[in-house]
N, C-alpha and C positions, 0 to 999 in steps of 0.2 A: 524435569523437562524442556520447561519453555527457554531454561538457557540452552540446552543442547538445540532446539531448534535456531534460537537467534544464532550460536555457535557455526551451524548448520548451513544459514543464510548467509554470517557474511562471508564464509568460505565460496560460497557458490557468486555472492557478487565482487568479490576479488577475482575470480574465475573468470566473469565475463569482462573483464579489461586488464591487460595486460600494462597497460600505458600508465596507470596513475601510481602514485611512491606509498608504499603502502605504509598507512600510521602505526605508531607505536601499539600493542595490544591494548583492548581495553574491554573491563571485565566493568559488568553491570551486575551489582547484589538482585538479589529477588526483591527486597523492600522497595529498590529504585523502579524495577519493573513493574512490581504490583500496584507504585502509588501513578506511573505512566499509564496504565491501563484506565485505572479509574475515572481517571480526566479525557484518556487520549494523549498522547503524547510524541516529539521527537524523543529519541532512545540516543541516537548518535548521528551528530549532526554530519560528519561526515568529515569534518577537519580536513578538508581540501583534497579527498582522496572523491573517487568515483563514484559512491555509494551513499548513503543514508538507510539509518533503520527507526521505523516507526511504532509506538505502541498504540494501533488505533480501538477506536471505540465506536461502535455505532448504537443509538440506541432508538433512529428513527431514519427515515429512506433520508437519502442526497440529493445533490446536485449530481448532473451531466458534469464530469472531468474529462479533460485533455492534456495532459500533460509532453508538449513537444521537443520536450530532452529528456525526459525519465523513464522508464519503463520500471513497472513496478513488478513485484514480485510479493503476493499476495499469499498469506499460512491462516487459512482460517482455525482459533482455538476453541472460539466458545458461539453457539450460536448457529441461527440459520438464516438464510438473506438470500432474494430475487437478487440476480446479479445482473445488469445487460451491460455486452460490449460490442463495439462495433457500430456498426448502422451512421446514423446523425444526429450530432447534440442540437438538441431545440434551444433557439434565440441564445447563441453563443454571444460568452463576451469577455474580453481579455481580462483577466485578474488579476494578471500579475507577468513578470517577464520567464517564459514561456508554459503560462495558465492559462487557459479558458476552462469558465461555467458558463450552463447551461442548466436550462429546467428540465431537461430529460433526455435521452435517447429514444428516435422514433426505427425503426426495423433494424433491433441489431439483434444480436443473440443472446436467448433468454437461459440462465445457469441457476440452476441450486445449490447451493454454498454452505456448507456445512465441517462439523470440527472436522478435524484433519485435510480440508481440499488445500489442494495449493490452487493459483491461477497464478500465468503471467501474461501482463498487460503489454501488449509492445508500445513505445512512445507513440504519438499522434494517433492511438485510439480511442474512441470515446469509451467512456466507463462507468454506470452508474449501479446505486445502491440501491434499486426499484422497492424494495421490498425488506422491511426489517423484524426477525421475531424473534427481539434483543434481550438483553445487550446481544450485540455481536463484538467481541473480540478476535482483532485479528495484526499480525504482526504484517510491516510494509517494508521489503526491503526496494528501496526506490536505486536504479542503476543509470548510470550516465553514459 
């Protein structure tokens, strides 16, 4: 089931931009995927394409994140989380090229995400995993 979800996200990511050259077909077997979810890891780094796929894991709340170049497409596989988007990032600091982190999100829209939910966070949108009833496992397709 997870590989079908991953395939669907890769198709969606590819459809979002016709500008990137198509990489060869990539197959990630279930043991690679399970291992990536144990620690939270990048499953596919894009290899020059306009997307990446992460096997993400949260056991605790995170920081406010803003990606100036990437849209995040998040599909929740397991767990429950309070997710805040929009508003203003509190105490923002650049942490890398196109990446900003902060303490929290102020005046954002609160959502309660659970298994099966999908949320699309456009680039430049503050977002924050405020509360985690974990672990929370989710795929993230980052589209540039």
